[in-house]
N, C-alpha and C positions, 0 to 999 in steps of 0.2 A: 504493500500501499504506499501510495504518496505521503509526505509530509503535510499536516495540517494546515491551513491557509492562515497566515496571522495578520491580525490590523495592529497597528501599534501609535495610541495617543499619547503625545508628548514626548518631545524631543529634547528636552532641557538638559543641565548637568549630568543627572543619573541617565535619565530614559535614552539618550542617544548611545552612550556605552551598552545598556542592557538591550536594547534594538538591534543592535551591532552584531552583538553575539549570537543571536538567531539568526542572523542573516550568515554569518560564517558557518552556522551548522546548518546551510542550507533549506532553512524554512523559507517559502514565499512570502514578502511582506508587503503590506502596504501601510503607510504611515501619515499621520494627521499632526501637525503643530500648529498653533497660532499664528506664528510667526513662521510662514513657510522658508524664510531662509535657513532656519536652524534644522531642517529637514534634508538640506540638501548634501549634506556629508553622506545620510545614510541613501539618499538616492544613487550618489558615487558608487556605493557598494552594493547597489541592487534594488533597493526598496523603490517603491511605486508612490509618488506624493500624491495625497488627494488633498480636496478642498474641505472637506467637512467630514466629522465623526461618523456620519453615516455613509460617506460616499467610502470611507476606509473600511467599514464593517460587512458593507454589502457582499455577500458572498464568501465571507469569511468564517473559517471555524473558530477561532478562537481570536478575542478582542483583550489587548492588554493596555491599562491607562496608568500614567503616572503622571500626574499635573499638581498643580499647586495648593488649592485650597477647596474645601468641601463642595465650596459653590460650583468649582470649576468640573468636580465630578459629575455634581448633579447637569451641569449642562451637557457636559461631552457624553455621557452615558444615558441619561433619563430625557433630555432636551427634547425639543420636536425636530432637530436636526442631529440627534445625539444617536449614538452607536446602539442602543436596545433596540429602537423600533424597525432598524434594518436588518436584524438577525434573524434568521430560520430558527425553527426549533432544534433543539440538540446543540446548538451553538453553545460557547461559554463567555463570560464576562469574567475578566480578572482586574480587578482596580488592586493597584501596586502603590498609590498615593497613602501617604498616612492621612488620616482622615477620621471621622467619628464613627465609632461602633454603630450607633444607632443608623446612621445613611447607609453604612454595609449591611445591616440586617433588611434595610427597605428596598436595597438593590436588590438582594437576594430574594425579596418577597415580588417585586415587580418584576425581575426577569422570571420567576417560575410561572407567573400568569401566562407568560408567552412559550413555555418550553424550554426558556432558556435556562442554562445553568452559570451558576456565579460564585465566585472565592473573592474574599478579600486576602492580599496578600502583601502588606507593606515591609519594607526592608530596612536592613541596617548596614552600615559599613561605608557610607560617603561617597564621594566619587572616586577615592582609591579602589573602594571594593566593588564598584561597576565598573571601573576599566578592568579591573583583575579577575573579574567574574567571582569571587570570592565573598559575595553579600550575604549576611544572613537573612532569610526570607521567613515569615511568620504567618501561617495561613489560618483562615476561618472558611468553613464549609463542610460539603460532604465529603466523605472517603474517597469514593470512584472518582470523583470530578477532581479531586486532589492527586490523584493516580493517573487519571488523563494527561495532566497537565506538568504533573512532576517531570518529565524528561525537559521540558523547555524549562522550568526553574533551575534545572543544573546545568543547562548553560549559561546561566546567570549567577547562581550562587554555591557555595558550598555548605551551608548548614540549613537544610530548607526541612520544616518541621510544621505538622499539621496541629493546630493547637486547640482546636473544638469546631464548635458549629459557627455559622454565621456572626460576624463581628469579633471573633475569638482572635483573629490575627490582628486586629485593630486595637485590642485590649492589649496584647502581648507588646506590639508597640509604644502602646502608652508607658508601660511599665520599665520600656528600654530608655524612653527618652526622661522619664523621672530621674532614671539613675545616671544618665549622661548629663543633666541639669545640674545635678549636685557635683558630679566629678568635675564640670569645666569649670564651676568656681574655685574649686580646690587646686586643678591646673593653674589657672590664672593667678590665684594669691602665689602659690607657690613660687611661680616665676618671678612674680613681682618682687617678693621677699629676695630671691637671689639676685635679681638685678640691683636691688636697694643695698644688699650688701657687697656687691661689687663683685658679684663672679659671673663668670661667662654661662651662657643658658646652656649650651650643648652640652658641654661635661658634666652640668648639673642632671642634665636628661639622661644622658649615658649612665649615671649612677643611680638615681632613683627611679628611672623607669624600669630596671631590672631587679629592683627589691620588691618590697611587701607594697609598695606605692604604685607600682608600677599599672599601667592601663592603656587600652588604644589611645585615649585622648592625650595623656602624656607624650606618648611615643609619636603620635602623628601632629595631632594640632599642635602639640607644643612645639615640635621641631619647628612648624609653619610660623608660630610667633616668634621664635630664636630669630627664624630670616626673615622677619617682618613681611611677611607672607598673609595677607587677610583675605586672600581670594577666595570665593566661596566653594566648599567640597559641598554644603550645607548651607543654605541662606539662613540668616539669623530672623529674617522675617517669616521664614518658614518652622524656625525653631519656637517663636513666638506662639504661633499659629499650634504649634503641639501641645506645648506648654497650656495653653487656653482650653484646650480640649481635654486633656487630663484634670485639669483642675475642676471642669465641669462636670466630667464624669465622675470624679471626688465627692464632689458636692450631692450627685443624686446618690452616692452609696454613704452619705452621711460619713464620710473619711476626712479626716483632718490630715493635710500636707503641708504644714509650714515653710519646711524647706523649700520645696518647689516653689511655693507662693514667693519666699525670698528673691529667689533665683531670677522668677519671671520678672520683677520688678527691676531689676539690673538691665534685664534683656529688653524691658520696655523703653530704658532710659537709653540703650543704645539706638532702638527707632526714633526716639525724640532727638538724638545727636545727629540722625540722618544717616547711620551706619546699618539700615536693614538689608542692604545687598552686600553687605560683608559676610564672609563665611563666620560660624560660630564663634570661632576663635577670637572675633572682634570684641567680646565681652574683655578681652586685655585692655582694647583702647578704654572701655567705659571706667575700669578700675585705677587705670593709669592715668586718667584726668582727674579721677576723685582723690588719685595721692598726690597730685601736682607733678607727675614724673613727666 
């Protein structure tokens, strides 16, 4: 049997590389991106560029989306020119955006009315993980659909897990983002302390990154801070969105997360300072200014 026909919606920092791995694996792919120019690199790899999500989804077996905000997910999947109305029964929607668990449940229900399958499958690993196909992929949905899509997930990531029913992938990603939020404040304060003490940052990271304080954030984003590299592997504005979702879900569960609420305030300050299009390591600039450095 031939490979399943794929539509890919969203070719930003993450999506471009993820889609590229499917093309390299030989899947026929149609792509849509709101800014058409950002899809041209994939066209050079053999993808067909489309003018709408519906056009991309037409005659496809699987539709993947990775866009910015929940409102974007609704538009590209459920909107009048979205992917879902263009799909035939037995096709599948796979939303890899970090989005609201409740929206994932709604997409699953709307898809089911049309005989279409659905998974929520947010990822972690940043632009580096997307480029190197080492992403962690957290999936919500039915086992049979997961097994159908698994070969394509394995083109993009190394740690792929079915976490439960619809919305479970998004809840797992919220756990991930809560952990990263707390870790990032530690990374930034650690490096600010080292700098104030007159220490060179890279050797500090060499030492503390290999001990009990080691984490992906210090060893990857800390290196970028040391190089004064604040380009986005993951945008501050998207992280603010994720923290807002996590706090809203926590309130709904009557759960207090004061650490997350505090870190969110620093990232909101980053937005207020015009830093929203920097990578999450841009938090360093906020605390740098706070300390007059």
